[in-house]
Biopython code that builds the backbone (N, CA, C, O; Angstrom):
import numpy as np
from Bio.PDB.StructureBuilder import StructureBuilder

atoms = [
    (1, "UNK", "N", (-19.931, -28.951, 67.251)),
    (1, "UNK", "CA", (-20.821, -27.863, 67.442)),
    (1, "UNK", "C", (-21.693, -27.609, 66.317)),
    (1, "UNK", "O", (-21.262, -27.577, 65.164)),
    (2, "UNK", "N", (-22.951, -27.422, 66.629)),
    (2, "UNK", "CA", (-23.922, -27.162, 65.572)),
    (2, "UNK", "C", (-23.805, -25.678, 64.909)),
    (2, "UNK", "O", (-23.246, -24.746, 65.487)),
    (3, "UNK", "N", (-24.334, -25.590, 63.777)),
    (3, "UNK", "CA", (-24.327, -24.221, 63.070)),
    (3, "UNK", "C", (-25.397, -23.305, 63.899)),
    (3, "UNK", "O", (-26.334, -23.770, 64.549)),
    (4, "UNK", "N", (-25.144, -22.178, 63.786)),
    (4, "UNK", "CA", (-26.001, -21.108, 64.354)),
    (4, "UNK", "C", (-26.806, -20.489, 63.227)),
    (4, "UNK", "O", (-26.290, -20.221, 62.141)),
    (5, "UNK", "N", (-28.025, -20.277, 63.496)),
    (5, "UNK", "CA", (-28.959, -19.826, 62.392)),
    (5, "UNK", "C", (-29.693, -18.471, 62.977)),
    (5, "UNK", "O", (-30.040, -18.347, 64.151)),
    (6, "UNK", "N", (-29.860, -17.524, 61.996)),
    (6, "UNK", "CA", (-30.589, -16.294, 62.295)),
    (6, "UNK", "C", (-32.156, -16.631, 61.877)),
    (6, "UNK", "O", (-32.523, -17.726, 61.451)),
    (7, "UNK", "N", (-32.946, -15.565, 62.065)),
    (7, "UNK", "CA", (-34.392, -15.677, 61.825)),
    (7, "UNK", "C", (-34.615, -16.034, 60.381)),
    (7, "UNK", "O", (-35.491, -16.846, 60.081)),
    (8, "UNK", "N", (-33.847, -15.451, 59.464)),
    (8, "UNK", "CA", (-34.035, -15.637, 58.052)),
    (8, "UNK", "C", (-33.715, -17.164, 57.766)),
    (8, "UNK", "O", (-34.533, -17.861, 57.164)),
    (9, "UNK", "N", (-32.597, -17.625, 58.180)),
    (9, "UNK", "CA", (-32.289, -18.944, 57.996)),
    (9, "UNK", "C", (-33.343, -20.035, 58.570)),
    (9, "UNK", "O", (-33.686, -21.066, 57.991)),
    (10, "UNK", "N", (-33.737, -19.619, 59.721)),
    (10, "UNK", "CA", (-34.795, -20.478, 60.282)),
    (10, "UNK", "C", (-36.088, -20.567, 59.403)),
    (10, "UNK", "O", (-36.695, -21.616, 59.186)),
    (11, "UNK", "N", (-36.439, -19.303, 58.916)),
    (11, "UNK", "CA", (-37.657, -19.325, 58.041)),
    (11, "UNK", "C", (-37.522, -20.055, 56.819)),
    (11, "UNK", "O", (-38.502, -20.676, 56.408)),
    (12, "UNK", "N", (-36.348, -20.071, 56.121)),
    (12, "UNK", "CA", (-36.027, -20.818, 54.965)),
    (12, "UNK", "C", (-36.115, -22.290, 55.287)),
    (12, "UNK", "O", (-36.693, -23.100, 54.562)),
    (13, "UNK", "N", (-35.454, -22.613, 56.516)),
    (13, "UNK", "CA", (-35.411, -24.034, 56.900)),
    (13, "UNK", "C", (-36.777, -24.646, 57.069)),
    (13, "UNK", "O", (-36.978, -25.758, 56.579)),
    (14, "UNK", "N", (-37.727, -24.022, 57.716)),
    (14, "UNK", "CA", (-39.071, -24.515, 58.069)),
    (14, "UNK", "C", (-40.124, -24.069, 57.112)),
    (14, "UNK", "O", (-41.263, -24.526, 57.207)),
    (15, "UNK", "N", (-39.804, -23.204, 56.199)),
    (15, "UNK", "CA", (-40.870, -22.803, 55.145)),
    (15, "UNK", "C", (-41.838, -21.862, 55.559)),
    (15, "UNK", "O", (-43.032, -22.037, 55.320)),
    (16, "UNK", "N", (-41.357, -20.766, 56.230)),
    (16, "UNK", "CA", (-42.198, -19.736, 56.562)),
    (16, "UNK", "C", (-41.580, -18.292, 56.337)),
    (16, "UNK", "O", (-40.502, -18.256, 55.743)),
    (17, "UNK", "N", (-42.119, -17.168, 56.727)),
    (17, "UNK", "CA", (-41.445, -15.928, 56.517)),
    (17, "UNK", "C", (-40.552, -15.698, 57.812)),
    (17, "UNK", "O", (-40.695, -16.328, 58.860)),
    (18, "UNK", "N", (-39.635, -14.732, 57.591)),
    (18, "UNK", "CA", (-38.743, -14.229, 58.702)),
    (18, "UNK", "C", (-39.686, -13.574, 59.739)),
    (18, "UNK", "O", (-39.585, -13.850, 60.934)),
    (19, "UNK", "N", (-40.635, -12.672, 59.249)),
    (19, "UNK", "CA", (-41.435, -12.087, 60.237)),
    (19, "UNK", "C", (-42.160, -13.086, 61.212)),
    (19, "UNK", "O", (-42.286, -12.869, 62.417)),
    (20, "UNK", "N", (-42.611, -14.173, 60.576)),
    (20, "UNK", "CA", (-43.388, -15.178, 61.342)),
    (20, "UNK", "C", (-42.399, -15.794, 62.507)),
    (20, "UNK", "O", (-42.773, -16.064, 63.648)),
    (21, "UNK", "N", (-41.168, -15.950, 62.034)),
    (21, "UNK", "CA", (-40.180, -16.477, 63.047)),
    (21, "UNK", "C", (-40.040, -15.470, 64.221)),
    (21, "UNK", "O", (-40.104, -15.747, 65.419)),
    (22, "UNK", "N", (-39.831, -14.219, 63.645)),
    (22, "UNK", "CA", (-39.476, -13.117, 64.642)),
    (22, "UNK", "C", (-40.757, -12.798, 65.675)),
    (22, "UNK", "O", (-40.639, -12.628, 66.888)),
    (23, "UNK", "N", (-41.980, -12.758, 64.931)),
    (23, "UNK", "CA", (-43.069, -12.273, 65.715)),
    (23, "UNK", "C", (-43.889, -13.276, 66.451)),
    (23, "UNK", "O", (-44.614, -12.964, 67.396)),
    (24, "UNK", "N", (-43.748, -14.556, 65.968)),
    (24, "UNK", "CA", (-44.431, -15.639, 66.525)),
    (24, "UNK", "C", (-43.661, -16.875, 67.176)),
    (24, "UNK", "O", (-43.817, -17.240, 68.342)),
    (25, "UNK", "N", (-42.865, -17.424, 66.309)),
    (25, "UNK", "CA", (-42.229, -18.665, 66.668)),
    (25, "UNK", "C", (-41.162, -18.363, 67.880)),
    (25, "UNK", "O", (-41.070, -19.089, 68.870)),
    (26, "UNK", "N", (-40.508, -17.394, 67.699)),
    (26, "UNK", "CA", (-39.458, -17.213, 68.776)),
    (26, "UNK", "C", (-39.956, -16.808, 69.992)),
    (26, "UNK", "O", (-39.179, -16.723, 70.943)),
    (27, "UNK", "N", (-41.216, -16.522, 70.132)),
    (27, "UNK", "CA", (-41.791, -16.067, 71.441)),
    (27, "UNK", "C", (-42.581, -17.328, 71.991)),
    (27, "UNK", "O", (-43.140, -17.165, 73.075)),
    (28, "UNK", "N", (-42.681, -18.419, 71.447)),
    (28, "UNK", "CA", (-43.389, -19.612, 71.933)),
    (28, "UNK", "C", (-42.527, -20.209, 73.096)),
    (28, "UNK", "O", (-41.304, -20.251, 72.971)),
    (29, "UNK", "N", (-43.099, -20.636, 74.138)),
    (29, "UNK", "CA", (-42.536, -21.231, 75.239)),
    (29, "UNK", "C", (-41.653, -22.570, 74.871)),
    (29, "UNK", "O", (-40.641, -22.899, 75.491)),
    (30, "UNK", "N", (-42.179, -23.245, 73.815)),
    (30, "UNK", "CA", (-41.520, -24.450, 73.496)),
    (30, "UNK", "C", (-40.508, -24.211, 72.351)),
    (30, "UNK", "O", (-39.891, -25.191, 71.932)),
    (31, "UNK", "N", (-40.299, -23.070, 71.842)),
    (31, "UNK", "CA", (-39.265, -22.855, 70.897)),
    (31, "UNK", "C", (-37.884, -22.620, 71.575)),
    (31, "UNK", "O", (-37.757, -21.903, 72.567)),
    (32, "UNK", "N", (-36.812, -23.306, 70.938)),
    (32, "UNK", "CA", (-35.547, -23.199, 71.542)),
    (32, "UNK", "C", (-35.108, -21.806, 71.935)),
    (32, "UNK", "O", (-35.501, -20.882, 71.224)),
    (33, "UNK", "N", (-34.303, -21.528, 73.032)),
    (33, "UNK", "CA", (-33.899, -20.264, 73.312)),
    (33, "UNK", "C", (-32.630, -20.045, 72.450)),
    (33, "UNK", "O", (-31.941, -20.984, 72.050)),
    (34, "UNK", "N", (-32.372, -18.761, 72.196)),
    (34, "UNK", "CA", (-31.258, -18.289, 71.308)),
    (34, "UNK", "C", (-29.895, -18.707, 72.050)),
    (34, "UNK", "O", (-29.747, -18.643, 73.271)),
    (35, "UNK", "N", (-29.048, -19.086, 71.257)),
    (35, "UNK", "CA", (-27.551, -19.312, 71.711)),
    (35, "UNK", "C", (-26.837, -18.027, 71.854)),
    (35, "UNK", "O", (-25.998, -17.883, 72.743)),
    (36, "UNK", "N", (-27.146, -17.039, 70.978)),
    (36, "UNK", "CA", (-26.603, -15.701, 71.030)),
    (36, "UNK", "C", (-27.767, -14.785, 71.103)),
    (36, "UNK", "O", (-28.629, -14.794, 70.224)),
    (37, "UNK", "N", (-27.811, -14.015, 72.105)),
    (37, "UNK", "CA", (-28.950, -13.137, 72.414)),
    (37, "UNK", "C", (-28.432, -11.710, 72.753)),
    (37, "UNK", "O", (-28.609, -11.274, 73.891)),
    (38, "UNK", "N", (-27.809, -10.977, 71.821)),
    (38, "UNK", "CA", (-27.235, -9.642, 72.070)),
    (38, "UNK", "C", (-28.310, -8.624, 72.050)),
    (38, "UNK", "O", (-28.292, -7.754, 72.920)),
    (39, "UNK", "N", (-29.201, -8.635, 71.196)),
    (39, "UNK", "CA", (-30.366, -7.766, 71.101)),
    (39, "UNK", "C", (-31.435, -8.360, 70.304)),
    (39, "UNK", "O", (-31.247, -9.484, 69.839)),
    (40, "UNK", "N", (-32.576, -7.723, 70.080)),
    (40, "UNK", "CA", (-33.741, -8.227, 69.300)),
    (40, "UNK", "C", (-33.238, -8.478, 67.813)),
    (40, "UNK", "O", (-33.745, -9.344, 67.100)),
    (41, "UNK", "N", (-32.259, -7.698, 67.428)),
    (41, "UNK", "CA", (-31.864, -7.928, 66.069)),
    (41, "UNK", "C", (-30.620, -8.796, 65.878)),
    (41, "UNK", "O", (-30.223, -9.103, 64.754)),
    (42, "UNK", "N", (-30.026, -9.177, 66.987)),
    (42, "UNK", "CA", (-28.839, -9.998, 66.843)),
    (42, "UNK", "C", (-29.046, -11.202, 67.762)),
    (42, "UNK", "O", (-28.645, -11.191, 68.926)),
    (43, "UNK", "N", (-29.677, -12.234, 67.216)),
    (43, "UNK", "CA", (-29.899, -13.506, 67.926)),
    (43, "UNK", "C", (-29.724, -14.664, 67.002)),
    (43, "UNK", "O", (-30.119, -14.619, 65.837)),
    (44, "UNK", "N", (-29.125, -15.708, 67.528)),
    (44, "UNK", "CA", (-28.801, -16.894, 66.772)),
    (44, "UNK", "C", (-29.209, -18.194, 67.476)),
    (44, "UNK", "O", (-28.980, -18.269, 68.683)),
    (45, "UNK", "N", (-29.764, -19.178, 66.877)),
    (45, "UNK", "CA", (-30.171, -20.289, 67.435)),
    (45, "UNK", "C", (-29.458, -21.529, 66.961)),
    (45, "UNK", "O", (-28.969, -21.542, 65.831)),
    (46, "UNK", "N", (-29.376, -22.507, 67.710)),
    (46, "UNK", "CA", (-28.729, -23.764, 67.293)),
    (46, "UNK", "C", (-29.527, -24.467, 66.390)),
    (46, "UNK", "O", (-30.713, -24.703, 66.623)),
    (47, "UNK", "N", (-28.863, -24.869, 65.220)),
    (47, "UNK", "CA", (-29.652, -25.538, 64.076)),
    (47, "UNK", "C", (-30.098, -26.811, 64.485)),
    (47, "UNK", "O", (-31.163, -27.215, 64.018)),
    (48, "UNK", "N", (-29.369, -27.619, 65.397)),
    (48, "UNK", "CA", (-29.760, -28.898, 65.806)),
    (48, "UNK", "C", (-31.040, -28.800, 66.755)),
    (48, "UNK", "O", (-31.880, -29.700, 66.762)),
    (49, "UNK", "N", (-31.145, -27.678, 67.544)),
    (49, "UNK", "CA", (-32.264, -27.543, 68.448)),
    (49, "UNK", "C", (-33.517, -27.047, 67.614)),
    (49, "UNK", "O", (-34.651, -27.418, 67.918)),
    (50, "UNK", "N", (-33.306, -26.315, 66.701)),
    (50, "UNK", "CA", (-34.473, -25.802, 65.723)),
    (50, "UNK", "C", (-34.986, -27.048, 65.079)),
    (50, "UNK", "O", (-36.170, -27.374, 65.168)),
    (51, "UNK", "N", (-34.051, -27.774, 64.402)),
    (51, "UNK", "CA", (-34.605, -28.952, 63.773)),
    (51, "UNK", "C", (-35.372, -30.003, 64.663)),
    (51, "UNK", "O", (-36.382, -30.603, 64.296)),
    (52, "UNK", "N", (-34.768, -30.138, 65.852)),
    (52, "UNK", "CA", (-35.409, -30.996, 66.901)),
    (52, "UNK", "C", (-36.872, -30.516, 67.271)),
    (52, "UNK", "O", (-37.821, -31.275, 67.464)),
    (53, "UNK", "N", (-36.900, -29.257, 67.332)),
    (53, "UNK", "CA", (-38.249, -28.581, 67.698)),
    (53, "UNK", "C", (-39.209, -28.764, 66.538)),
    (53, "UNK", "O", (-40.370, -29.095, 66.776)),
    (54, "UNK", "N", (-38.781, -28.564, 65.277)),
    (54, "UNK", "CA", (-39.631, -28.755, 64.134)),
    (54, "UNK", "C", (-40.033, -30.173, 64.062)),
    (54, "UNK", "O", (-41.228, -30.412, 63.884)),
    (55, "UNK", "N", (-39.148, -31.199, 64.182)),
    (55, "UNK", "CA", (-39.544, -32.495, 64.061)),
    (55, "UNK", "C", (-40.536, -32.886, 65.086)),
    (55, "UNK", "O", (-41.428, -33.688, 64.810)),
    (56, "UNK", "N", (-40.408, -32.323, 66.323)),
    (56, "UNK", "CA", (-41.346, -32.603, 67.467)),
    (56, "UNK", "C", (-42.776, -32.129, 67.056)),
    (56, "UNK", "O", (-43.776, -32.824, 67.237)),
    (57, "UNK", "N", (-42.789, -30.936, 66.509)),
    (57, "UNK", "CA", (-44.042, -30.398, 66.151)),
    (57, "UNK", "C", (-44.764, -31.224, 65.051)),
    (57, "UNK", "O", (-45.986, -31.365, 65.022)),
    (58, "UNK", "N", (-43.882, -31.768, 64.132)),
    (58, "UNK", "CA", (-44.522, -32.668, 63.075)),
    (58, "UNK", "C", (-45.053, -33.937, 63.704)),
    (58, "UNK", "O", (-46.105, -34.413, 63.278)),
    (59, "UNK", "N", (-44.364, -34.537, 64.730)),
    (59, "UNK", "CA", (-44.909, -35.707, 65.352)),
    (59, "UNK", "C", (-46.103, -35.386, 65.987)),
    (59, "UNK", "O", (-47.048, -36.161, 65.842)),
    (60, "UNK", "N", (-46.241, -34.329, 66.701)),
    (60, "UNK", "CA", (-47.513, -33.962, 67.425)),
    (60, "UNK", "C", (-48.738, -33.872, 66.475)),
    (60, "UNK", "O", (-49.823, -34.411, 66.694)),
    (61, "UNK", "N", (-48.401, -33.072, 65.320)),
    (61, "UNK", "CA", (-49.529, -32.862, 64.375)),
    (61, "UNK", "C", (-49.932, -34.185, 63.802)),
    (61, "UNK", "O", (-51.131, -34.392, 63.617)),
    (62, "UNK", "N", (-49.053, -35.092, 63.505)),
    (62, "UNK", "CA", (-49.361, -36.487, 63.032)),
    (62, "UNK", "C", (-50.305, -37.252, 64.010)),
    (62, "UNK", "O", (-51.299, -37.879, 63.643)),
    (63, "UNK", "N", (-49.865, -37.122, 65.331)),
    (63, "UNK", "CA", (-50.560, -37.863, 66.406)),
    (63, "UNK", "C", (-51.946, -37.218, 66.477)),
    (63, "UNK", "O", (-52.898, -37.994, 66.547)),
    (64, "UNK", "N", (-52.166, -36.015, 66.468)),
    (64, "UNK", "CA", (-53.505, -35.328, 66.577)),
    (64, "UNK", "C", (-54.329, -35.834, 65.378)),
    (64, "UNK", "O", (-55.440, -36.341, 65.537)),
    (65, "UNK", "N", (-53.700, -35.666, 64.071)),
    (65, "UNK", "CA", (-54.381, -36.105, 62.856)),
    (65, "UNK", "C", (-54.937, -37.543, 62.998)),
    (65, "UNK", "O", (-56.090, -37.809, 62.656)),
    (66, "UNK", "N", (-54.077, -38.474, 63.517)),
    (66, "UNK", "CA", (-54.447, -39.804, 63.576)),
    (66, "UNK", "C", (-55.631, -40.029, 64.578)),
    (66, "UNK", "O", (-56.557, -40.789, 64.293)),
    (67, "UNK", "N", (-55.573, -39.380, 65.693)),
    (67, "UNK", "CA", (-56.651, -39.342, 66.657)),
    (67, "UNK", "C", (-57.973, -38.917, 66.296)),
    (67, "UNK", "O", (-59.014, -39.466, 66.657)),
    (68, "UNK", "N", (-57.860, -37.821, 65.499)),
    (68, "UNK", "CA", (-59.114, -37.152, 65.022)),
    (68, "UNK", "C", (-59.839, -38.022, 63.929)),
    (68, "UNK", "O", (-61.062, -38.059, 63.793)),
    (69, "UNK", "N", (-58.861, -38.770, 63.113)),
    (69, "UNK", "CA", (-59.517, -39.466, 61.849)),
    (69, "UNK", "C", (-60.094, -40.917, 62.483)),
    (69, "UNK", "O", (-60.665, -41.713, 61.737)),
    (70, "UNK", "N", (-59.935, -41.152, 63.672)),
    (70, "UNK", "CA", (-60.436, -42.440, 64.193)),
    (70, "UNK", "C", (-61.977, -42.434, 64.373)),
    (70, "UNK", "O", (-62.553, -43.435, 64.800)),
]
sb = StructureBuilder()
sb.init_structure("model")
sb.init_model(0)
sb.init_chain("A")
sb.init_seg("    ")
for serial, (resi, resn, name, xyz) in enumerate(atoms, 1):
    if name == "N":
        sb.init_residue(resn, " ", resi, " ")
    sb.init_atom(name, np.array(xyz, "f"), 0.0, 1.0, " ", f" {name:<3s}", serial, name[0])
structure = sb.get_structure()
């Protein structure tokens, strides 16, 4: 079973602020759904799913950069 992360841990993992995770990332359709969702203040996400989401975003950014630079 993967570790569960709160918004502060996600922010540290991907290099942004906790507020950015709360206000923007967690509301994106492509962002993983919380594994624990008791309230707005008590939510936890799967570390594996967040890492996979972050890796997918990096791949997309690289593909866009390569296409633009051609």
